[in-house]
VOGU-335537 format. One record per residue (C-alpha): residue number from 1; residue in one letter; x, y, z. Coordinates in steps of 0.2 Angstrom, whole numbers, plus 5000, padded with zeros to 4 digits. Example, Ala and Ser with C-alpha at 12.3 -4.5 7.8 and 13.67 -1.06 7.14 Angstrom:
2
- 1, a, 5062, 4978, 5039;
- 2, s, 5068, 4995, 5036;
This chain:
388
- 1, m, 5156, 4856, 4716;
- 2, g, 5166, 4871, 4714;
- 3, l, 5156, 4876, 4699;
- 4, f, 5141, 4876, 4710;
- 5, l, 5149, 4886, 4724;
- 6, d, 5154, 4900, 4711;
- 7, t, 5136, 4900, 4704;
- 8, s, 5129, 4902, 4721;
- 9, r, 5140, 4917, 4725;
- 10, v, 5135, 4925, 4709;
- 11, i, 5116, 4923, 4713;
- 12, l, 5118, 4930, 4731;
- 13, s, 5128, 4945, 4724;
- 14, r, 5114, 4949, 4712;
- 15, v, 5101, 4947, 4725;
- 16, k, 5110, 4960, 4737;
- 17, d, 5111, 4971, 4722;
- 18, l, 5093, 4970, 4718;
- 19, r, 5089, 4974, 4737;
- 20, a, 5099, 4989, 4736;
- 21, l, 5089, 4996, 4721;
- 22, t, 5073, 4992, 4729;
- 23, s, 5065, 5007, 4738;
- 24, k, 5063, 5005, 4757;
- 25, r, 5044, 5006, 4756;
- 26, h, 5044, 4990, 4744;
- 27, r, 5055, 4980, 4755;
- 28, v, 5049, 4966, 4765;
- 29, k, 5055, 4962, 4783;
- 30, g, 5049, 4952, 4797;
- 31, k, 5037, 4959, 4808;
- 32, w, 5045, 4963, 4826;
- 33, a, 5029, 4957, 4835;
- 34, a, 5030, 4941, 4826;
- 35, t, 5048, 4937, 4830;
- 36, h, 5049, 4945, 4848;
- 37, p, 5032, 4944, 4856;
- 38, k, 5030, 4957, 4870;
- 39, q, 5029, 4951, 4889;
- 40, p, 5014, 4956, 4898;
- 41, p, 5017, 4968, 4913;
- 42, t, 5013, 4953, 4925;
- 43, r, 5027, 4943, 4918;
- 44, m, 5039, 4958, 4919;
- 45, a, 5033, 4961, 4937;
- 46, l, 5038, 4943, 4942;
- 47, q, 5054, 4943, 4934;
- 48, h, 5058, 4959, 4943;
- 49, f, 5052, 4953, 4959;
- 50, d, 5062, 4936, 4957;
- 51, a, 5078, 4946, 4955;
- 52, t, 5076, 4958, 4968;
- 53, y, 5066, 4950, 4982;
- 54, s, 5075, 4934, 4981;
- 55, a, 5091, 4944, 4986;
- 56, q, 5081, 4955, 4999;
- 57, l, 5071, 4941, 5007;
- 58, g, 5082, 4926, 5005;
- 59, a, 5073, 4909, 5011;
- 60, l, 5057, 4919, 5014;
- 61, w, 5054, 4923, 4995;
- 62, p, 5048, 4906, 4988;
- 63, s, 5033, 4905, 5001;
- 64, i, 5030, 4923, 4998;
- 65, r, 5030, 4922, 4980;
- 66, v, 5017, 4907, 4980;
- 67, a, 5005, 4916, 4991;
- 68, l, 5007, 4932, 4980;
- 69, l, 5002, 4921, 4966;
- 70, s, 4988, 4914, 4975;
- 71, e, 4970, 4920, 4979;
- 72, r, 4971, 4933, 4991;
- 73, k, 4962, 4934, 5008;
- 74, y, 4949, 4948, 5013;
- 75, g, 4942, 4955, 5029;
- 76, a, 4926, 4963, 5032;
- 77, l, 4927, 4980, 5040;
- 78, l, 4911, 4981, 5050;
- 79, n, 4902, 4998, 5047;
- 80, h, 4898, 5004, 5065;
- 81, f, 4885, 5016, 5057;
- 82, s, 4874, 5002, 5049;
- 83, h, 4860, 4993, 5057;
- 84, n, 4861, 4976, 5048;
- 85, l, 4861, 4958, 5053;
- 86, d, 4875, 4953, 5041;
- 87, v, 4886, 4952, 5056;
- 88, e, 4878, 4938, 5064;
- 89, e, 4877, 4928, 5049;
- 90, l, 4896, 4931, 5046;
- 91, q, 4900, 4925, 5063;
- 92, a, 4889, 4909, 5061;
- 93, q, 4901, 4905, 5046;
- 94, g, 4916, 4905, 5058;
- 95, c, 4921, 4923, 5055;
- 96, k, 4930, 4931, 5070;
- 97, d, 4935, 4950, 5074;
- 98, f, 4954, 4949, 5073;
- 99, i, 4956, 4965, 5083;
- 100, s, 4946, 4960, 5098;
- 101, n, 4954, 4943, 5098;
- 102, g, 4972, 4951, 5096;
- 103, e, 4969, 4962, 5112;
- 104, g, 4973, 4949, 5124;
- 105, k, 4990, 4946, 5117;
- 106, l, 4996, 4963, 5120;
- 107, h, 5012, 4964, 5131;
- 108, t, 5027, 4974, 5130;
- 109, a, 5039, 4968, 5116;
- 110, s, 5057, 4969, 5116;
- 111, k, 5066, 4983, 5107;
- 112, r, 5077, 4980, 5092;
- 113, k, 5091, 4988, 5087;
- 114, l, 5091, 5002, 5073;
- 115, h, 5105, 5003, 5063;
- 116, d, 5103, 5021, 5056;
- 117, n, 5109, 5034, 5069;
- 118, l, 5099, 5047, 5061;
- 119, l, 5083, 5040, 5069;
- 120, l, 5080, 5040, 5088;
- 121, r, 5070, 5025, 5094;
- 122, s, 5058, 5026, 5107;
- 123, a, 5051, 5013, 5119;
- 124, p, 5035, 5004, 5113;
- 125, s, 5020, 5016, 5115;
- 126, p, 5004, 5009, 5123;
- 127, l, 4991, 5005, 5111;
- 128, r, 4974, 5012, 5113;
- 129, l, 4962, 5003, 5101;
- 130, s, 4945, 5011, 5097;
- 131, p, 4931, 4999, 5102;
- 132, n, 4922, 5004, 5086;
- 133, i, 4935, 4997, 5073;
- 134, r, 4931, 4979, 5071;
- 135, c, 4935, 4967, 5056;
- 136, l, 4930, 4950, 5053;
- 137, v, 4941, 4937, 5044;
- 138, f, 4939, 4919, 5041;
- 139, p, 4950, 4907, 5051;
- 140, r, 4968, 4903, 5045;
- 141, g, 4968, 4893, 5030;
- 142, d, 4950, 4896, 5026;
- 143, i, 4949, 4907, 5009;
- 144, t, 4930, 4908, 5009;
- 145, r, 4924, 4923, 4999;
- 146, f, 4913, 4937, 5008;
- 147, r, 4897, 4939, 4999;
- 148, p, 4893, 4958, 4995;
- 149, a, 4887, 4969, 5008;
- 150, r, 4869, 4973, 5009;
- 151, p, 4861, 4990, 5014;
- 152, d, 4852, 4994, 5029;
- 153, k, 4835, 5004, 5029;
- 154, f, 4845, 5020, 5027;
- 155, g, 4855, 5014, 5013;
- 156, l, 4871, 5012, 5021;
- 157, l, 4881, 4995, 5018;
- 158, s, 4884, 4984, 5032;
- 159, y, 4904, 4980, 5029;
- 160, y, 4918, 4986, 5018;
- 161, l, 4929, 4972, 5010;
- 162, l, 4948, 4975, 5011;
- 163, d, 4964, 4966, 5014;
- 164, a, 4963, 4965, 5033;
- 165, a, 4981, 4970, 5035;
- 166, s, 4977, 4988, 5028;
- 167, i, 4968, 4991, 5044;
- 168, l, 4984, 4991, 5053;
- 169, p, 4992, 5008, 5048;
- 170, c, 4975, 5016, 5055;
- 171, l, 4977, 5007, 5072;
- 172, a, 4995, 5011, 5073;
- 173, l, 4990, 5030, 5070;
- 174, d, 4982, 5028, 5087;
- 175, v, 4968, 5043, 5083;
- 176, q, 4961, 5050, 5099;
- 177, e, 4946, 5061, 5104;
- 178, s, 4947, 5078, 5095;
- 179, h, 4961, 5074, 5084;
- 180, t, 4963, 5082, 5067;
- 181, v, 4969, 5070, 5054;
- 182, l, 4976, 5071, 5036;
- 183, d, 4975, 5057, 5024;
- 184, l, 4987, 5063, 5012;
- 185, c, 4985, 5049, 4998;
- 186, a, 4967, 5044, 5003;
- 187, a, 4958, 5036, 4988;
- 188, p, 4950, 5024, 4985;
- 189, g, 4944, 5027, 5003;
- 190, g, 4947, 5011, 5013;
- 191, k, 4958, 5019, 5026;
- 192, a, 4948, 5035, 5027;
- 193, l, 4933, 5024, 5032;
- 194, v, 4943, 5015, 5045;
- 195, l, 4948, 5032, 5053;
- 196, l, 4930, 5038, 5053;
- 197, q, 4923, 5023, 5061;
- 198, t, 4933, 5027, 5077;
- 199, q, 4921, 5042, 5078;
- 200, s, 4936, 5051, 5088;
- 201, v, 4941, 5062, 5073;
- 202, r, 4936, 5080, 5075;
- 203, f, 4941, 5084, 5057;
- 204, l, 4948, 5073, 5043;
- 205, c, 4955, 5080, 5027;
- 206, a, 4956, 5066, 5014;
- 207, n, 4967, 5071, 4999;
- 208, d, 4972, 5062, 4983;
- 209, l, 4980, 5069, 4967;
- 210, s, 4968, 5060, 4956;
- 211, v, 4951, 5069, 4953;
- 212, s, 4943, 5052, 4947;
- 213, r, 4950, 5043, 4963;
- 214, t, 4943, 5056, 4974;
- 215, s, 4927, 5055, 4966;
- 216, r, 4927, 5036, 4970;
- 217, l, 4932, 5041, 4988;
- 218, k, 4916, 5052, 4989;
- 219, r, 4906, 5037, 4983;
- 220, v, 4914, 5025, 4996;
- 221, l, 4911, 5037, 5011;
- 222, q, 4893, 5041, 5006;
- 223, s, 4889, 5022, 5005;
- 224, y, 4895, 5019, 5023;
- 225, v, 4894, 5036, 5033;
- 226, p, 4878, 5046, 5038;
- 227, k, 4877, 5062, 5029;
- 228, a, 4878, 5071, 5046;
- 229, l, 4896, 5066, 5049;
- 230, l, 4901, 5071, 5031;
- 231, t, 4898, 5090, 5033;
- 232, d, 4911, 5103, 5029;
- 233, d, 4915, 5105, 5047;
- 234, k, 4920, 5087, 5049;
- 235, l, 4927, 5082, 5032;
- 236, r, 4936, 5090, 5017;
- 237, i, 4941, 5080, 5002;
- 238, t, 4954, 5088, 4991;
- 239, s, 4963, 5084, 4975;
- 240, f, 4980, 5093, 4978;
- 241, d, 4998, 5087, 4974;
- 242, g, 5003, 5079, 4990;
- 243, t, 5021, 5083, 4988;
- 244, i, 5017, 5101, 4991;
- 245, w, 5006, 5099, 5006;
- 246, g, 5018, 5108, 5017;
- 247, e, 5016, 5124, 5008;
- 248, i, 4998, 5122, 5010;
- 249, e, 4995, 5118, 5028;
- 250, r, 5010, 5117, 5040;
- 251, n, 5010, 5112, 5058;
- 252, a, 4991, 5108, 5057;
- 253, f, 4987, 5090, 5060;
- 254, d, 4988, 5079, 5076;
- 255, r, 4989, 5064, 5065;
- 256, v, 4994, 5061, 5046;
- 257, l, 4993, 5046, 5036;
- 258, v, 5004, 5044, 5022;
- 259, d, 4999, 5028, 5012;
- 260, v, 5009, 5032, 4997;
- 261, p, 5008, 5026, 4979;
- 262, c, 5019, 5010, 4976;
- 263, t, 5023, 4996, 4965;
- 264, t, 5007, 4987, 4973;
- 265, d, 5015, 4970, 4972;
- 266, r, 5000, 4959, 4972;
- 267, h, 4992, 4969, 4959;
- 268, s, 5006, 4970, 4948;
- 269, l, 5006, 4951, 4947;
- 270, m, 4989, 4948, 4944;
- 271, e, 4982, 4962, 4933;
- 272, d, 4988, 4968, 4917;
- 273, d, 4978, 4983, 4917;
- 274, n, 4984, 4999, 4925;
- 275, n, 5000, 4989, 4929;
- 276, i, 5015, 5000, 4933;
- 277, f, 5026, 4987, 4925;
- 278, s, 5019, 4992, 4908;
- 279, r, 5032, 4997, 4896;
- 280, s, 5025, 5015, 4895;
- 281, r, 5026, 5017, 4915;
- 282, v, 5046, 5013, 4916;
- 283, g, 5050, 5031, 4921;
- 284, e, 5035, 5032, 4933;
- 285, r, 5041, 5015, 4942;
- 286, r, 5059, 5021, 4943;
- 287, s, 5054, 5038, 4951;
- 288, l, 5043, 5030, 4964;
- 289, p, 5055, 5031, 4979;
- 290, q, 5058, 5049, 4976;
- 291, l, 5039, 5053, 4975;
- 292, q, 5037, 5044, 4991;
- 293, a, 5050, 5053, 5000;
- 294, e, 5043, 5069, 4995;
- 295, l, 5025, 5064, 5000;
- 296, l, 5032, 5058, 5017;
- 297, l, 5042, 5074, 5020;
- 298, a, 5026, 5084, 5015;
- 299, g, 5017, 5073, 5028;
- 300, i, 5030, 5077, 5042;
- 301, l, 5028, 5095, 5038;
- 302, a, 5009, 5095, 5040;
- 303, t, 5010, 5086, 5057;
- 304, c, 5010, 5097, 5072;
- 305, p, 5026, 5096, 5084;
- 306, g, 5022, 5082, 5096;
- 307, g, 5010, 5074, 5083;
- 308, d, 5012, 5057, 5074;
- 309, v, 5015, 5052, 5055;
- 310, l, 5012, 5035, 5049;
- 311, y, 5021, 5029, 5032;
- 312, s, 5013, 5014, 5023;
- 313, t, 5014, 5005, 5007;
- 314, c, 5009, 4988, 4999;
- 315, t, 5026, 4983, 4993;
- 316, l, 5039, 4972, 5000;
- 317, s, 5053, 4983, 4992;
- 318, a, 5066, 4989, 5005;
- 319, n, 5069, 5004, 4992;
- 320, q, 5051, 5009, 4994;
- 321, n, 5050, 5006, 5012;
- 322, q, 5064, 5008, 5024;
- 323, a, 5076, 5018, 5013;
- 324, v, 5061, 5030, 5010;
- 325, v, 5059, 5033, 5028;
- 326, q, 5077, 5036, 5032;
- 327, q, 5078, 5048, 5016;
- 328, a, 5063, 5058, 5023;
- 329, v, 5069, 5059, 5040;
- 330, q, 5086, 5066, 5035;
- 331, l, 5078, 5079, 5023;
- 332, a, 5067, 5085, 5038;
- 333, e, 5082, 5088, 5049;
- 334, e, 5094, 5095, 5036;
- 335, q, 5081, 5106, 5026;
- 336, h, 5069, 5110, 5041;
- 337, g, 5078, 5107, 5057;
- 338, i, 5065, 5094, 5062;
- 339, q, 5068, 5080, 5072;
- 340, l, 5058, 5064, 5072;
- 341, q, 5057, 5049, 5084;
- 342, v, 5054, 5031, 5077;
- 343, i, 5039, 5024, 5088;
- 344, s, 5041, 5005, 5089;
- 345, l, 5026, 4995, 5082;
- 346, c, 5032, 4979, 5091;
- 347, p, 5017, 4978, 5102;
- 348, l, 5006, 4979, 5086;
- 349, a, 5015, 4965, 5078;
- 350, q, 5013, 4954, 5095;
- 351, m, 4996, 4958, 5096;
- 352, f, 4990, 4952, 5078;
- 353, s, 5004, 4938, 5077;
- 354, n, 4990, 4925, 5076;
- 355, t, 4982, 4934, 5061;
- 356, f, 4996, 4940, 5050;
- 357, h, 5013, 4934, 5047;
- 358, f, 5027, 4948, 5050;
- 359, a, 5043, 4950, 5042;
- 360, p, 5057, 4945, 5055;
- 361, n, 5072, 4956, 5059;
- 362, l, 5066, 4972, 5051;
- 363, h, 5076, 4986, 5058;
- 364, l, 5063, 4999, 5053;
- 365, g, 5045, 4998, 5055;
- 366, e, 5034, 4982, 5053;
- 367, m, 5029, 4973, 5037;
- 368, v, 5015, 4959, 5034;
- 369, i, 5021, 4947, 5022;
- 370, p, 5009, 4936, 5012;
- 371, h, 5007, 4918, 5018;
- 372, l, 4996, 4904, 5010;
- 373, a, 4988, 4901, 5027;
- 374, a, 4985, 4920, 5030;
- 375, n, 4986, 4927, 5013;
- 376, f, 4986, 4946, 5018;
- 377, g, 4998, 4959, 5013;
- 378, p, 5010, 4964, 5009;
- 379, i, 5008, 4980, 5020;
- 380, y, 5023, 4990, 5027;
- 381, l, 5021, 5002, 5041;
- 382, c, 5032, 5014, 5050;
- 383, k, 5026, 5027, 5063;
- 384, l, 5037, 5043, 5067;
- 385, r, 5034, 5056, 5080;
- 386, r, 5038, 5074, 5076;
- 387, l, 5049, 5081, 5092;
- 388, t, 5052, 5099, 5085;
């Protein structure tokens, strides 16, 4: 036995010596990909959300998790400019307009305590919803898919499919007759289309940093809005860096929508393509809160004193939602002497509580959370009024 062990040691030592004499390019080693398979971005996103949202949302997270991993629910934004009978067919299938159905529920909601003394909280403001915005949804628990919209005789499509909760920021913005509006991160164009449906906007500026995305935005608007309403005196589409908008146009708009880039939680869990949890986009993902705060601050600077700015995301992340609002408000006061007031959106949540599930006990803004019976969202929104 001892002789065998001595022989083994001699052989092993010689093997090591031979390896040392072999050039690196001729050495054989196991491939990393074969021994350590890469995780897809969707799996990395789920692991990240499990770690962060289980702590942030507590008992709510398991049900939200199931909903996020299930088929999402859509709404059909009716095109007020189209002359098509698709609406009657959808209503015959059981679809209802959640906006007109919710108006009967509107009543004054109780105010909730705000924990950050940098923000002044207002009483709930009355909602004045445009009669031209209508969005059909199937009943709770019904995940029937909408068929593609058909064009009318003028080539305008009858409805636009979107997450019905993404209409809420436009409703909360409360655009009134002759208002000038800035949509700072407008592509792909769903919210810009909602704003134009009101027919109250005197002038809309739709901006997005990406030229390819603004091209898509133009195609969307051309498919739904008559050319007479897309003239230069009514609409401007730009591709500027939104973070410097305060240097381009300051104190210029009555209403500003800041629908920022975010982790887009549902997309991150379902699609590997263009996923922000890809290994190559780690730095971009980590810098999101800073980018979001800069965009919101730029939106605040672009708003006229007395005007309103609406911040929204499609993520559950408190770091990208409430924390960004607080940071931007603080920067606006410290760097520019601008005071802001938080406008309560409790009436909005009360009005549409039969259609959407709203996160409870949110100290700043409102958030639609996904639920299997009403699988919309996530959508976070917070409304600020510029006082000075």
